[in-house]
N, C-alpha and C positions, 0 to 999 in steps of 0.2 A: 202273879207273884212278883213283888218288888225285890229285885236282886240286891240293890244297894242296902236294903235293910239287913240282909244276911251278912254282907261285908261289915256293916257297922257292929254287928254282934260279935264278929271275930276280931275286929280291930283292937289292937293293944293287948290281946290275950297272949299268955305264954303258950309255948308249943303244946304242953300237956292239956291246957285248957281248950285250945283249938281242937285237939284230937277228941276231947270229951264232948265238945259241942257237936262235932260231926256225928259221933256215935249216938248221942242223945236224939239228934234230929232224925237219923235213920230209924232208930227204935220207935220214935213217936209216929213216924209215917208208916211203920210196919214193913220196912224194907230190910230183907235179909242181908247180912254182911259177914265178913270174916276179918278178924284182926290177926295179922301176921306179926308175930313178935320175933325180933332178931336181937342180937346182943346189945345194940345201943339204941333201939327205937322200935316203933310200931307203925305198920301200914294198915290202912283200912281198905278192904277190897269188896266190891259188889260185883259178883261174877254171874252174868246172865248167859254164859257161853254154852253150858251143857256139852253135847257132843258135836255141836256145830263149829264152823269156823268162827273166829272172834275178831271183832274190831275193838281195840282198847282205846279208852280216853283217859288221860292221866293228868294229874296236877300234884303239886306238893302243898302241904299245909303249914310247914315250918317257916320260921322267920329268922332273919339275922338279928343278933343282939342289938337292942336299941331302936329297932324299927317296929312301928305298929303293924306293919304288914298288910295294909289295905289293898293296894294294887298288887303287890308281890307277897303273897299270892292269894289273898282273900277273895279276889275277883274270880279266879278260876274255881275255887271251892264253891262259891255262890252259883256259878254257872252249872257246875256238875250236880249240885244239890237240886237245882231247878230241873235238870235233865233227868235225874232219877225220879223226880216227881212225875214227869211225863212218861217215863218208862213203866210206871205202875199200871198204866192203862193202854200201853202200846206194845205189841209183840212184833219184832222183826222176823220175817219168814226165812231169810237166807243166811243169817248169821246171828250170833249173840253179841251183846255189848258188855264189855267188862269195864268197870269204872274204878279208878285207883286214886286214893288220897295218900301220897307218899310222904314219909317222914325224912328228915335230914337231907333234903336236896341241897340246902345251903351249906352243908358240911361234907361235900364230896359225893353226892348222889347215893348216899348209903342205903336209903330205903328202896329205891328202884333197883339197885344192884342186888340187894338181898332178895327181892322178889324174883328177879331173873335167875339168880343162882339156885333158888329153891324150886321154882316152877317151870323155868325155861320159856321158850318163845314159840314152840312148835304149833300151838293152836292159833296163833295170831296171823291174820292177813295184814294188818297194819295197826299203827298206834298214832293217835293225835294227842300231843302233849300241849297243855295250855299254860302260858305264862303271861300275866299282866294284861288284862283285857278291859280295864276300866277307863281308858282314855283313847280318843281317836276314833276314826271310822274307816280305816284301811288296815288290811291284814298283812303283816310281815310273816312270811313262812321261812323257817330256818331249821336246820343247817342244810341248805339246798343250793344247787346251782342250776344253770339252764339245761343241763343234761339229766337231772334227777327225774326218775320215773317211778310211778306207783299208782295203783288204781285208787287208793284212798286219797292220796295227796292230789292227784289230778281231778278227782271228783269234787274235792273241796274247792279247788280253783274254779271249776266249771259252775258249781253251785253258787259261789260268791258272785261270779260274773252275772249269772242269770238273775240274781237278786239286786244287782246294781252296785256291788261292792268291789273295790279295787284290791288286788293282791300283788305282792312282789316277793320274789325269792331273795333271800340273803344267805351269805355263808355263815353269818352269826349275828345274833342280837344279844346285847348285854355281855355275855362271855361265850367261850367255846362249849360250855357245859350246861346241860339241863337234863331232865330225866329221860328225854328221848335217847340220849347217848347210851344209856344202859342197854336199851333194846337194840340200838344200832350196832354197838360193839359186840353184841351176842349174835349178830348175823341177820337181824330183821331189816330189810332194805326200805320198806314202805313205812317210814316213821319220820315225823317232823314236829317241830314246835310252832305254835302260832301266837303272835302278840299283836295287839291293836296299836296302831300308830296314827299320827296326824300328818297333814301336809308339811308342817314345820319339821317334823321328824325326818320326812323324806328329803327335805332340803338339806338338813344337816348331814344326813347319811351320804348324799352326793358329795358334799364338801369333804367329808371324812375320807371317802374312797379316792378322791382326787389328790388329797394331801398324802394319803398313804402311798399311792402310786408314785408320787414325787419324792418319796423318801423322808417325809416329815418325822420329827422326833416323837417319841412316846408322849412327852408332855404336850406338844402341839396337838397331837391326835386326841389326847384326853381333854384338852381345852375345847376343841371342836365338839366332842361328844357331849360335854357338859351343857351345851346350848340346846340340846334336844329336849323337848318337854318330857319325853319318856324317862329321861335320866334325872330330871330336876329333883325328884323325891326318892329315887331308887336307893334302897338300902340306907335310908336316912330317917331321922325321927319325924320328918314331915310327910312320910308315906301314909296319908290320912284319907279317909273317905270323902272329905270335903272337896278334894281335888278330882273326884271321879264322877262319871256320868252314867246314869241309869240307861240311857240310850245305847251307850257303848256296850254295857253288859248284856242288854237284850239282843244287840246285834250279834255278839259272839255266840250267845246261846242259840239264836235262830239259825245262823249259818252252819254251825256244827250239827244241829239237829236235822236240818234240811239235807245236809250232806249224807247223813246216815239213811234218811228216807230215800234219797235218790239212789244210793248204793243198793238198797234193798229192792227198789222198784225196777232197777235196770238188771237185777240179778248179776251184778258185776263181781260179786265175791264168789 
């Protein structure tokens, strides 16, 4: 399955059209889903949990006004649709996998907050949230620090390393907010976002933290951040699939999937 094709089908669509495309794809593939309607939007939930413990994987499908939304966050939607296709023929023994397509992340995490408020977090062992995985070959894990612990997070790091992929923890990428915060604020500790980045992004991040520690102005920090390839098209009309890589998308899908397989095989949950 070519994941870039999925991104291209989502590219430039309004939020309601993106929602409809996700629903139509799930219906076409025979995958059961639930639409959670809340006052200002709709989430799509594929819940494979049953009575078992659950690992959640989440993404948002909405976009900021004026952005085609290819990398942010059509790439995550493509990865999750691919993984749902894999889940049709694979059953995890020790936990269920719940897949979320959240609405209104760009407008205050409204979709994920609505989910947590209605359903809670008790069934979850951990949640992996995906943001922008169409560029680069290294994983930024955030909002984490060197002391962060969690079986899902640590298994992801170990899996990536075993497959030859570099990971680095960050206190933030992009902003302080993404849908992992709704779960974290509700008390779930083993939750994080992942984003794919490049060597150049790492170089810029180093300069950013050095400048920040030296007390640089907000404008100086913004100027440094703008030099990162990750942010070149972020929330802009140029967030297009022509800037993305099929290899990056496949990498994200592979490592997340292999993380779930390793968790199940190790009976870590």
